[in-house]
DSSP file (Angstrom, degrees, kcal/mol; ACC not computed):
  #  RESIDUE AA STRUCTURE BP1 BP2  ACC     N-H-->O    O-->H-N    N-H-->O    O-->H-N    TCO  KAPPA ALPHA  PHI   PSI    X-CA   Y-CA   Z-CA
    1    1 A M    >         0   0    0      0, 0.0     3,-0.8     0, 0.0     2,-0.4   0.000 360.0 360.0 360.0 135.2  -25.2   17.1   -1.4
    2    2 A V  T 3   +     0   0    0      1,-0.2    11,-0.2    12,-0.1    12,-0.2  -0.700 360.0  12.5 -85.7 135.8  -27.9   19.4   -0.2
    3    3 A G  T 3  S+     0   0    0      9,-1.0    -1,-0.2    -2,-0.4     2,-0.2   0.761  84.6 168.0  73.6  25.7  -27.4   23.1   -1.1
    4    4 A R  E <   -A   12   0A   0      8,-0.9     8,-1.9    -3,-0.8     2,-0.3  -0.526  34.0-123.8 -75.4 136.4  -24.6   22.4   -3.5
    5    5 A K  E     -A   11   0A   0     -2,-0.2     6,-0.2     6,-0.2     2,-0.2  -0.610  24.4-157.4 -80.4 137.9  -23.5   25.4   -5.6
    6    6 A I    >   -     0   0    0      4,-2.6     3,-1.9    -2,-0.3    -1,-0.0  -0.568  37.0 -85.8-106.5 177.6  -23.5   24.9   -9.3
    7    7 A K  T 3  S+     0   0    0      1,-0.3    -2,-0.0    -2,-0.2    -1,-0.0   0.795 121.7  53.4 -59.0 -36.5  -21.6   26.8  -11.9
    8    8 A N  T 3  S-     0   0    0      1,-0.1    -1,-0.3     2,-0.1     3,-0.1   0.322 119.3-101.1 -87.3  11.7  -24.0   29.7  -12.5
    9    9 A G  S <  S+     0   0    0     -3,-1.9    -2,-0.1     1,-0.3     2,-0.1   0.298  84.5 120.0  93.7 -10.6  -24.2   30.6   -8.8
   10   10 A E        -     0   0    0     -5,-0.1    -4,-2.6     1,-0.0     2,-0.3  -0.404  57.5-128.8 -82.5 163.7  -27.5   28.9   -8.0
   11   11 A T  E     -A    5   0A   0     -6,-0.2     2,-0.3    -2,-0.1    -6,-0.2  -0.850  15.7-153.4-110.4 152.1  -28.0   26.1   -5.5
   12   12 A E  E     -A    4   0A   0     -8,-1.9    -9,-1.0    -2,-0.3    -8,-0.9  -0.909  14.9-134.6-122.5 154.4  -29.7   22.9   -6.2
   13   13 A G  S    S+     0   0    0     -2,-0.3     2,-0.3     1,-0.2   -10,-0.3   0.951  81.8   5.9 -73.2 -51.5  -31.4   20.6   -3.7
   14   14 A E  S    S-     0   0    0    -12,-0.2     2,-0.3   -11,-0.1    -1,-0.2  -0.946  71.4-117.5-136.0 153.7  -30.1   17.2   -4.7
   15   15 A M        -     0   0    0     -2,-0.3     2,-0.1    -3,-0.1   -13,-0.0  -0.677  28.9-128.9 -89.3 144.4  -27.5   15.8   -7.1
   16   16 A T     >  -     0   0    0     -2,-0.3     4,-2.0     1,-0.1     5,-0.2  -0.339  30.3-100.4 -81.5 172.1  -28.5   13.6   -9.9
   17   17 A F  H  > S+     0   0    0      1,-0.2     4,-2.1     2,-0.2     5,-0.1   0.899 124.4  51.0 -60.1 -42.1  -26.8   10.2  -10.6
   18   18 A L  H  > S+     0   0    0      1,-0.2     4,-2.1     2,-0.2    -1,-0.2   0.845 107.3  53.2 -67.8 -32.8  -24.8   11.7  -13.4
   19   19 A Q  H  > S+     0   0    0      2,-0.2     4,-2.2     1,-0.2    -1,-0.2   0.883 108.1  50.8 -67.7 -37.7  -23.6   14.6  -11.1
   20   20 A H  H  X S+     0   0    0     -4,-2.0     4,-2.5     2,-0.2    -2,-0.2   0.910 109.6  50.6 -63.5 -41.6  -22.5   12.0   -8.6
   21   21 A L  H  X S+     0   0    0     -4,-2.1     4,-2.5     2,-0.2    -2,-0.2   0.886 108.6  52.2 -63.4 -38.3  -20.6   10.2  -11.3
   22   22 A E  H  X S+     0   0    0     -4,-2.1     4,-2.0     2,-0.2    -2,-0.2   0.920 110.1  48.0 -63.7 -43.7  -18.9   13.5  -12.3
   23   23 A E  H  X S+     0   0    0     -4,-2.2     4,-2.1     1,-0.2    -2,-0.2   0.919 112.3  49.6 -61.6 -43.8  -17.8   14.1   -8.7
   24   24 A L  H  X S+     0   0    0     -4,-2.5     4,-2.4     1,-0.2    -2,-0.2   0.896 107.9  54.2 -61.8 -41.1  -16.5   10.6   -8.5
   25   25 A R  H  X S+     0   0    0     -4,-2.5     4,-2.4     1,-0.2    -1,-0.2   0.912 109.3  47.2 -61.2 -43.4  -14.6   11.0  -11.8
   26   26 A W  H  X S+     0   0    0     -4,-2.0     4,-2.4     2,-0.2    -1,-0.2   0.867 110.6  52.0 -69.0 -35.4  -12.8   14.1  -10.5
   27   27 A H  H  X S+     0   0    0     -4,-2.1     4,-2.1     2,-0.2    -1,-0.2   0.916 111.6  47.1 -64.6 -41.6  -11.9   12.5   -7.2
   28   28 A I  H  X S+     0   0    0     -4,-2.4     4,-2.5     2,-0.2    -2,-0.2   0.910 111.5  50.7 -66.2 -42.3  -10.4    9.5   -9.1
   29   29 A I  H  X S+     0   0    0     -4,-2.4     4,-2.3     1,-0.2    -2,-0.2   0.930 111.8  47.2 -62.3 -45.2   -8.5   11.9  -11.5
   30   30 A R  H  X S+     0   0    0     -4,-2.4     4,-2.2     1,-0.2    -1,-0.2   0.884 112.2  50.9 -64.2 -37.2   -7.1   13.9   -8.5
   31   31 A S  H  X S+     0   0    0     -4,-2.1     4,-2.3     2,-0.2    -2,-0.2   0.917 110.0  48.7 -65.9 -43.0   -6.1   10.6   -6.7
   32   32 A V  H  X S+     0   0    0     -4,-2.5     4,-2.5     1,-0.2    -2,-0.2   0.906 111.1  50.7 -63.7 -41.4   -4.3    9.2   -9.8
   33   33 A I  H  X S+     0   0    0     -4,-2.3     4,-2.6     1,-0.2     5,-0.2   0.919 110.4  49.6 -62.4 -43.0   -2.4   12.5  -10.2
   34   34 A A  H  X S+     0   0    0     -4,-2.2     4,-2.4     1,-0.2    -2,-0.2   0.897 111.5  48.7 -63.8 -40.5   -1.4   12.5   -6.6
   35   35 A V  H  X S+     0   0    0     -4,-2.3     4,-2.4     2,-0.2    -2,-0.2   0.914 112.3  48.4 -65.6 -42.4   -0.2    8.8   -6.9
   36   36 A V  H  X S+     0   0    0     -4,-2.5     4,-2.4     2,-0.2    -2,-0.2   0.923 112.6  47.6 -65.0 -44.3    1.8    9.6  -10.0
   37   37 A V  H  X S+     0   0    0     -4,-2.6     4,-2.4     1,-0.2    -2,-0.2   0.917 113.3  49.1 -63.0 -42.6    3.4   12.7   -8.5
   38   38 A G  H  X S+     0   0    0     -4,-2.4     4,-2.4    -5,-0.2    -2,-0.2   0.887 110.8  50.0 -63.1 -39.7    4.3   10.7   -5.4
   39   39 A A  H  X S+     0   0    0     -4,-2.4     4,-2.3     2,-0.2    -2,-0.2   0.897 110.8  49.2 -66.8 -40.0    5.8    7.9   -7.4
   40   40 A I  H  X S+     0   0    0     -4,-2.4     4,-2.2     2,-0.2    -2,-0.2   0.920 112.5  48.0 -64.9 -43.1    7.9   10.3   -9.4
   41   41 A A  H  X S+     0   0    0     -4,-2.4     4,-1.7     1,-0.2    -2,-0.2   0.912 112.1  49.3 -63.9 -41.9    9.2   12.0   -6.2
   42   42 A A  H  < S+     0   0    0     -4,-2.4    -1,-0.2     1,-0.2     7,-0.2   0.884 110.6  50.5 -65.1 -38.2    9.9    8.6   -4.7
   43   43 A F  H >< S+     0   0    0     -4,-2.3     3,-1.1     1,-0.2     4,-0.2   0.903 110.3  49.2 -66.0 -40.1   11.8    7.5   -7.8
   44   44 A M  H 3< S+     0   0    0     -4,-2.2     3,-0.3     1,-0.2    -1,-0.2   0.815 118.9  39.2 -68.4 -29.1   13.9   10.7   -7.8
   45   45 A L  T 3X S+     0   0    0     -4,-1.7     4,-2.6    -5,-0.2    -1,-0.2   0.059  79.2 120.6-105.9  23.2   14.7   10.2   -4.1
   46   46 A K  H <> S+     0   0    0     -3,-1.1     4,-2.6     1,-0.2     5,-0.3   0.848  71.6  53.7 -61.8 -36.6   15.2    6.4   -4.2
   47   47 A D  H  > S+     0   0    0     -3,-0.3     4,-2.7    -4,-0.2     5,-0.4   0.938 112.4  43.9 -63.6 -45.5   18.8    6.5   -3.0
   48   48 A F  H  >>S+     0   0    0      2,-0.2     4,-2.5     1,-0.2     5,-0.7   0.928 114.0  51.0 -62.6 -45.1   17.8    8.5    0.1
   49   49 A I  I  X>S+     0   0    0     -4,-2.6     5,-2.3    -7,-0.2     4,-1.0   0.924 117.7  37.4 -61.4 -45.9   14.7    6.3    0.7
   50   50 A F  I  <>S+     0   0    0     -4,-2.6     5,-2.8     3,-0.2     6,-0.2   0.934 124.4  38.0 -74.2 -44.9   16.7    3.0    0.5
   51   51 A N  I  <5S+     0   0    0     -4,-2.7    -3,-0.2    -5,-0.3    -2,-0.2   0.882 128.6  28.1 -76.7 -38.1   19.9    4.1    2.2
   52   52 A Q  I  <5S+     0   0    0     -4,-2.5    -3,-0.2    -5,-0.4    -1,-0.2   0.666 132.8  24.6-100.2 -18.8   18.6    6.4    5.0
   53   53 A V  I  <<S+     0   0    0     -4,-1.0    -3,-0.2    -5,-0.7    -4,-0.1   0.813 127.5  28.5-112.1 -54.6   15.1    5.0    5.7
   54   54 A I  I   <S+     0   0    0     -5,-2.3    -3,-0.2     1,-0.2    -4,-0.2   0.936 131.2  28.0 -80.3 -47.6   14.8    1.3    4.7
   55   55 A L  S > <S+     0   0    0     -5,-2.8     3,-1.2    -6,-0.2     4,-0.3   0.454  94.3  92.6 -97.8  -0.9   18.3    0.0    5.1
   56   56 A A  G >  S+     0   0    0      1,-0.2     3,-1.8    -6,-0.2     6,-0.2   0.861  74.6  65.3 -63.4 -37.6   19.6    2.4    7.8
   57   57 A P  G 3  S+     0   0    0      0, 0.0    -1,-0.2     0, 0.0    -2,-0.1   0.700  91.8  65.6 -62.2 -15.5   18.7    0.2   10.8
   58   58 A K  G <  S+     0   0    0     -3,-1.2    -2,-0.2    -4,-0.1    -3,-0.1   0.686  82.7  91.6 -79.3 -16.1   21.2   -2.5    9.7
   59   59 A S  S X  S-     0   0    0     -3,-1.8     3,-1.5    -4,-0.3     6,-0.2  -0.544  79.9-129.9 -81.1 144.6   24.2   -0.2   10.3
   60   60 A P  T 3  S+     0   0    0      0, 0.0    -1,-0.1     0, 0.0    -2,-0.0   0.750 105.1  59.6 -64.8 -23.2   25.9   -0.4   13.7
   61   61 A G  T 3  S+     0   0    0      4,-0.1     2,-0.1    -5,-0.1    -3,-0.0   0.502  74.7 118.7 -84.7  -2.9   25.8    3.4   14.0
   62   62 A F  S <> S-     0   0    0     -3,-1.5     4,-2.3    -6,-0.2     5,-0.2  -0.414  70.6-127.5 -66.5 138.7   22.0    3.6   13.8
   63   63 A I  H  > S+     0   0    0      1,-0.2     4,-2.5     2,-0.2     5,-0.2   0.858 106.6  49.7 -61.7 -39.6   20.6    5.1   17.0
   64   64 A T  H  > S+     0   0    0      2,-0.2     4,-2.4     1,-0.2    -1,-0.2   0.901 110.5  51.3 -66.5 -39.1   18.1    2.3   17.7
   65   65 A N  H  > S+     0   0    0     -6,-0.2     4,-2.0     2,-0.2    -2,-0.2   0.928 112.0  46.6 -61.8 -45.3   20.8   -0.3   17.2
   66   66 A R  H  X S+     0   0    0     -4,-2.3     4,-2.3     2,-0.2    -2,-0.2   0.919 112.8  49.2 -63.6 -44.2   23.1    1.5   19.7
   67   67 A L  H  X S+     0   0    0     -4,-2.5     4,-2.3     1,-0.2    -2,-0.2   0.899 110.9  49.3 -64.6 -40.5   20.3    2.0   22.3
   68   68 A L  H  X S+     0   0    0     -4,-2.4     4,-2.4     2,-0.2    -1,-0.2   0.876 110.3  51.4 -67.7 -35.9   19.3   -1.7   22.1
   69   69 A C  H  X S+     0   0    0     -4,-2.0     4,-2.3     2,-0.2    -2,-0.2   0.913 110.7  48.3 -64.6 -42.1   23.0   -2.7   22.5
   70   70 A Q  H  X S+     0   0    0     -4,-2.3     4,-2.0     2,-0.2    -2,-0.2   0.894 111.7  49.9 -64.0 -39.8   23.3   -0.5   25.6
   71   71 A L  H  X S+     0   0    0     -4,-2.3     4,-1.7     2,-0.2    -2,-0.2   0.911 109.9  50.6 -64.4 -42.4   20.0   -1.9   27.0
   72   72 A A  H  <>S+     0   0    0     -4,-2.4     5,-2.8     1,-0.2     4,-0.2   0.900 110.9  48.9 -63.2 -40.5   21.3   -5.5   26.4
   73   73 A D  H ><5S+     0   0    0     -4,-2.3     3,-0.9     1,-0.2    -1,-0.2   0.880 108.7  54.4 -64.7 -36.8   24.5   -4.7   28.2
   74   74 A A  H 3<5S+     0   0    0     -4,-2.0    -1,-0.2     1,-0.2    -2,-0.2   0.832 114.9  38.1 -67.9 -32.9   22.6   -3.1   31.1
   75   75 A V  T 3<5S-     0   0    0     -4,-1.7    -1,-0.2    -5,-0.1    -2,-0.2   0.255 114.1-114.6-103.7  12.8   20.5   -6.3   31.6
   76   76 A N  T < 5 +     0   0    0     -3,-0.9    -3,-0.2    -4,-0.2    -4,-0.1   0.875  52.8 165.4  59.8  44.5   23.4   -8.7   30.9
   77   77 A V      < -     0   0    0     -5,-2.8    -1,-0.2    -6,-0.1    -2,-0.1  -0.805  39.9-117.0 -87.8 127.9   22.0  -10.3   27.7
   78   78 A P        -     0   0    0      0, 0.0     2,-0.2     0, 0.0    -1,-0.0  -0.355  29.8-108.4 -67.2 145.4   24.8  -12.2   25.9
   79   79 A A        -     0   0    0     -2,-0.0     2,-0.5     2,-0.0   -10,-0.0  -0.513  28.1-151.3 -73.7 139.0   25.7  -10.9   22.4
   80   80 A V              0   0    0     -2,-0.2    -1,-0.0     1,-0.1     0, 0.0  -0.960 360.0 360.0-113.9 125.1   24.6  -13.1   19.5
   81   81 A Y              0   0    0     -2,-0.5    -1,-0.1     0, 0.0    -2,-0.0   0.377 360.0 360.0-116.7 360.0   26.7  -13.0   16.4
């Protein structure tokens, strides 16, 4: 990066290879932390995720299921069981 600020307040013209590696290392560390926090949150909310998000469309009361049934009735599509 051109004009990047360093710790003592000065700017430097270009980053060295090791400075690029340091930036990459911090990006990877932040990404891993975000994935771990997301995985912990998903594990804690697994019942909601599975029951209300993933498996909800299979229930007859789900809004998309009801709308598609009404559409099928409107265009006279026979019910398949």
